[in-house]
VOGU-3710 file (C-alpha; in Angstrom, 3 decimals, decimal comma):
1> mvhlslrlvg> 16,848/-35,619/10,651  14,386/-33,770/12,064  12,516/-31,128/10,099  13,373/-27,482/11,631  10,936/-24,343/11,680  12,662/-21,302/10,518  10,976/-19,508/13,536  13,588/-21,238/15,625  16,333/-19,989/13,693  17,853/-17,836/16,729
11> viyqqhqlkn> 17,772/-20,738/19,164  19,459/-23,023/16,664  22,043/-20,850/15,991  23,066/-20,800/19,624  22,631/-24,512/20,239  24,852/-25,317/16,836  26,882/-22,138/16,536  25,556/-21,366/13,102  26,851/-18,335/11,499  24,451/-17,568/8,739
21> leeffsiqel> 21,233/-18,671/6,876  22,978/-20,908/4,413  24,697/-22,929/7,056  21,098/-23,427/8,497  19,857/-24,586/5,488  22,668/-27,509/5,430  21,146/-29,187/8,650  17,694/-29,182/7,252  16,044/-32,169/5,490  14,983/-30,675/2,100
31> tmkeftitka> 12,392/-31,775/-0,263  11,827/-30,791/-3,858  8,405/-29,290/-4,829  7,559/-28,612/-8,212  5,262/-26,349/-9,691  4,090/-25,410/-13,438  3,000/-21,890/-14,503  -0,529/-21,762/-15,634  -1,868/-19,440/-18,414  -3,207/-17,349/-15,824
41> eegqtlfkyl> -0,044/-16,867/-13,957  2,177/-16,075/-16,644  3,555/-12,401/-17,151  4,854/-11,908/-13,705  8,439/-12,194/-12,627  9,764/-15,282/-10,846  10,385/-13,140/-7,807  6,987/-11,791/-7,488  5,626/-15,678/-8,100  7,676/-16,733/-5,170
51> ckllpqapas> 6,387/-13,929/-2,934  2,824/-14,800/-3,685  3,314/-18,506/-3,199  5,502/-17,927/0,199  4,183/-14,632/1,274  5,521/-14,663/4,777  9,158/-15,205/3,426  11,770/-12,626/3,522  13,439/-11,696/0,304  16,641/-12,589/1,578
61> lfhksfrkkn> 15,434/-16,347/1,719  14,823/-16,358/-2,138  17,891/-14,577/-3,111  20,126/-17,172/-1,193  17,963/-19,792/-2,519  18,816/-18,477/-6,056  22,644/-18,592/-5,209  22,473/-21,946/-4,063  20,189/-23,253/-6,766  17,469/-24,328/-4,074
71> itwndkkctg> 15,306/-22,623/-6,697  15,722/-23,352/-10,225  13,638/-21,972/-13,327  13,369/-24,542/-16,181  16,127/-26,541/-14,351  18,546/-23,485/-14,775  20,064/-21,250/-12,078  18,000/-18,029/-11,680  17,812/-14,614/-10,093  14,156/-13,853/-9,702
81> keilrekdni> 13,956/-11,288/-12,662  12,900/-14,235/-15,248  9,412/-13,180/-16,865  7,362/-16,563/-16,512  5,563/-18,255/-19,256  2,755/-20,766/-19,488  4,612/-24,508/-18,649  7,556/-22,978/-17,178  8,945/-25,297/-14,586  9,757/-24,172/-11,024
91> kiwfsdetfh> 11,528/-26,513/-8,788  12,035/-25,480/-4,803  14,238/-27,484/-2,658  12,963/-26,269/0,764  11,858/-28,507/4,081  8,345/-29,202/4,384  8,392/-26,917/7,772  9,912/-24,075/5,751  6,913/-24,188/3,388  4,579/-24,428/6,116
101> tfsekkkadp> 5,968/-21,650/8,080  6,039/-19,135/5,148  2,750/-20,345/3,439  -0,218/-18,059/3,958  -3,072/-19,837/6,077  -5,756/-21,033/3,802  -8,701/-18,884/3,720  -12,187/-19,915/4,045  -13,626/-21,057/0,618  -15,840/-18,290/-0,551
111> sqkksafsfs> -18,229/-20,794/-2,296  -18,919/-22,010/1,136  -20,611/-18,630/1,936  -24,393/-17,995/0,538  -24,075/-15,353/-2,036  -26,560/-12,387/-1,899  -27,008/-12,337/-5,854  -26,288/-14,300/-8,781  -22,648/-13,127/-9,980  -22,733/-14,996/-13,679
121> qhiiyedehi> -26,303/-13,049/-14,234  -24,719/-9,782/-13,583  -21,264/-10,150/-16,007  -21,478/-7,829/-18,937  -18,332/-8,822/-20,607  -15,775/-11,708/-19,960  -12,748/-12,953/-21,849  -9,668/-15,029/-21,016  -8,115/-12,205/-18,841  -10,787/-9,896/-17,581
131> lmvdkpagil> -14,190/-9,714/-16,855  -16,729/-6,588/-15,942  -19,665/-7,060/-13,826  -22,716/-4,809/-12,866  -22,524/-4,871/-9,314  -25,927/-4,350/-7,484  -26,400/-1,446/-4,915  -26,186/-3,007/-1,051  -23,127/-5,239/-2,061  -19,727/-4,582/-0,915
141> tqsdnsnels> -17,187/-4,622/-3,552  -14,466/-6,179/-1,092  -14,588/-7,854/2,203  -14,488/-5,847/5,468  -14,871/-6,749/9,132  -18,540/-7,526/9,002  -17,809/-11,247/7,188  -20,293/-10,479/4,916  -19,983/-11,908/1,283  -18,518/-9,282/-1,058
151> lndalldych> -18,143/-9,047/-4,960  -14,546/-9,993/-4,733  -15,818/-13,240/-3,019  -18,111/-14,003/-5,281  -15,362/-13,444/-8,194  -13,103/-15,841/-6,449  -16,170/-18,461/-6,477  -17,089/-17,945/-9,820  -13,649/-18,449/-11,264  -13,240/-21,523/-8,695
161> ynnhstakps> -10,071/-19,916/-7,494  -7,407/-22,582/-6,197  -5,520/-21,313/-3,008  -2,273/-22,641/-4,345  -2,599/-20,655/-7,515  -0,300/-17,362/-7,638  -2,852/-15,820/-10,164  -5,509/-14,784/-7,916  -8,479/-13,059/-9,510  -9,322/-9,558/-8,029
171> vcnrldrnts> -11,657/-6,685/-8,391  -9,598/-3,798/-9,686  -11,740/-0,649/-9,002  -14,179/-0,049/-6,042  -17,529/1,350/-5,652  -19,359/2,078/-2,440  -21,601/-0,671/-1,008  -24,859/1,384/-2,263  -23,394/2,649/-5,523  -24,225/0,175/-8,395
181> givlcgktvk> -22,339/-0,246/-11,579  -19,444/-1,404/-13,464  -16,629/-3,185/-11,565  -13,775/-4,341/-13,469  -12,138/-7,551/-12,698  -8,719/-9,216/-13,563  -8,534/-13,090/-13,825  -4,951/-13,468/-14,807  -1,761/-11,739/-13,935  -1,691/-9,820/-17,221
191> glqmlneiik> -5,417/-8,701/-16,817  -4,618/-7,609/-13,438  -1,844/-5,695/-14,739  -3,620/-4,300/-17,720  -6,435/-3,075/-15,709  -4,397/-1,637/-12,589  -2,059/0,499/-15,116  -4,925/2,250/-17,075  -6,871/2,961/-13,785  -3,464/4,234/-12,174
201> nrtlrkdyrc> -2,678/6,467/-15,167  -6,396/7,763/-15,418  -6,401/6,660/-18,904  -9,656/4,553/-18,418  -12,731/6,847/-18,775  -15,437/6,216/-16,028  -18,895/7,936/-16,327  -21,577/7,694/-13,756  -25,227/8,966/-13,686  -27,114/9,993/-10,827
211> ivlgktkeqd> -30,289/12,250/-10,039  -29,495/15,096/-7,478  -31,568/17,620/-5,783  -32,422/20,900/-7,616  -31,633/22,220/-10,964  -27,814/22,352/-11,721  -25,798/24,327/-14,277  -25,878/22,747/-17,550  -22,090/21,570/-16,846  -19,611/22,369/-14,627
221> alkgflikne> -15,805/21,335/-13,805  -15,816/21,156/-9,967  -12,452/21,450/-8,219  -11,415/21,261/-4,485  -9,822/19,430/-1,713  -10,928/16,161/0,111  -10,412/15,517/3,459  -11,297/11,879/4,734  -12,273/11,179/8,370  -11,207/7,591/8,280
231> sanqvtiite> -12,970/6,676/11,724  -16,266/8,195/10,624  -15,812/6,858/6,956  -17,007/10,353/5,818  -15,217/12,776/3,571  -15,314/16,778/3,781  -14,956/19,272/0,631  -13,014/22,286/0,982  -11,893/25,103/-1,196  -8,212/25,674/0,025
241> qkdnavpiet> -5,340/23,266/0,545  -4,627/21,820/3,624  -1,903/19,405/5,015  -4,056/16,278/5,030  -6,198/17,260/2,203  -5,900/15,825/-1,419  -6,872/17,422/-4,568  -9,857/16,408/-6,437  -11,759/17,345/-9,853  -15,222/16,222/-10,947
251> rykrlsiiek> -16,825/16,933/-14,114  -20,765/16,849/-14,870  -23,133/17,737/-17,593  -26,906/17,899/-16,949  -28,980/15,542/-19,132  -32,478/16,669/-18,248  -34,492/18,176/-15,635  -36,990/16,103/-13,825  -39,731/16,538/-11,271  -39,872/14,320/-8,273
261> agticsllev> -42,906/14,638/-5,719  -43,325/18,205/-6,904  -39,649/18,974/-6,560  -37,138/19,948/-9,400  -34,315/17,412/-9,727  -31,552/16,981/-12,301  -30,218/13,980/-13,994  -26,446/14,125/-14,442  -23,862/12,342/-16,206  -20,510/12,494/-14,127
271> rlitgrphqi> -16,944/12,023/-14,951  -14,325/11,478/-12,334  -10,916/13,286/-13,013  -9,642/12,135/-10,043  -10,967/8,994/-8,069  -11,376/9,514/-4,269  -13,539/7,918/-1,861  -16,982/9,440/-1,802  -15,785/11,929/-4,227  -19,055/12,395/-6,435
281> rahlasighp> -21,748/12,076/-3,712  -19,658/14,560/-1,398  -18,654/17,132/-4,336  -22,250/17,495/-5,415  -23,714/17,833/-1,885  -20,657/20,585/-1,432  -22,487/22,609/-3,999  -26,125/22,279/-2,850  -26,942/19,301/-5,107  -27,010/16,073/-3,109
291> ilgdrkygnq> -27,609/12,806/-4,568  -31,229/11,559/-3,760  -31,228/8,533/-1,393  -27,645/9,591/0,019  -28,328/9,341/3,726  -24,615/10,463/4,503  -24,213/13,365/2,408  -27,961/14,447/1,955  -29,422/17,559/3,202  -32,806/18,165/4,860
301> kslelskalt> -34,788/18,612/1,850  -33,149/15,702/-0,155  -33,612/13,250/2,773  -37,257/14,347/3,231  -37,798/13,810/-0,736  -36,045/10,547/-0,535  -37,917/9,243/2,449  -41,404/10,258/0,550  -40,074/8,332/-2,475  -38,941/5,487/-0,611
311> iphqllsays> -35,464/5,506/-2,232  -33,399/2,822/-0,902  -30,047/4,002/-1,502  -28,151/6,643/-3,386  -29,395/6,929/-7,067  -25,860/6,854/-8,551  -24,383/4,129/-11,026  -21,131/3,860/-12,631  -22,850/3,197/-15,757  -19,962/3,325/-18,469
321> vtfpeikgtf> -16,403/2,774/-19,067  -14,248/3,593/-22,067  -10,883/1,902/-22,634  -7,964/4,019/-23,867  -5,533/2,949/-26,812  -4,292/-0,212/-26,199  -1,489/-1,995/-28,173  -0,294/-5,727/-27,980  -2,186/-8,384/-26,077  -5,173/-6,193/-25,232
331> dylskrkfii> -5,659/-4,404/-28,473  -8,964/-5,827/-28,935  -10,072/-3,565/-25,970  -8,838/-0,413/-27,553  -11,388/2,454/-27,332  -14,129/-0,081/-26,656  -17,008/1,497/-24,709  -19,301/-0,694/-22,272  -22,396/0,679/-21,093  -25,192/-0,702/-18,543
341> pvkr> -28,767/0,065/-18,145  -29,087/2,855/-15,404  -30,997/2,029/-11,988  -33,691/3,879/-10,519
//
């Protein structure tokens, strides 16, 4: 019996007058593939695991396979809602061609790229589930169309990521290329779920430090609306709501007044209440206090001062994160604060 590609289902239906997908399976030569859940993969549902294993497959394929017991969980009939644990056994009876058709093409091994920095030397905390890394300025957080090595690529290399694993390590927050500071990374499904949740619900406190032009107020709570120009990768801050604008809030307190080349500047501690692209840079620039070294949002005076001081990038660093109260698996992180040295 010849292995058949599901891409040819329409042709096969016509040639064999098949009525449905279940009848289509009956003419395939099925082989059993067996998978054992690792510690890093536990915590996700069986359905989500399968979606990662065969990312191109339609949900209907899995549901029909559950009913026909072409997919089993610990040798039992399953629904896809099962929560996976370490050492769980998954058996799948599909043709080799089906696996090939619906599997994601293997990406280039990031370890084959030359890293622009030593990832391990920038780790500030690591445990079984998560790690935090001090991203240098000039490094992309995630890959773009430039094909440059990103922090996420270096993370996969560091974790020796196996492309066949569904527990894919990933960065959970992003920093602009020329902003330095703490990036949180999940190594396991549980770690990714926890980090993504506290970032989404804004219970993770993120503090930044920056040097801006001029003497600011001692403290302020800035509110406004942000519009992003995707093509220019630039944002604009406005004071009134518009259809395509999103609300933002940025709070700061002045830590000190400093003098740079005869010009008064302020060292600020900034807290994001909302987290939008370029929010801190654009918001401070909109009140007349652009960050030194910021070529995109700087004004004439700040750009001239930055050039005179040969500042290579914006003086902005995500220097601290504080975890909320956490119960259960991650209670050891509850209310812990992590700080890195501020770059100059």
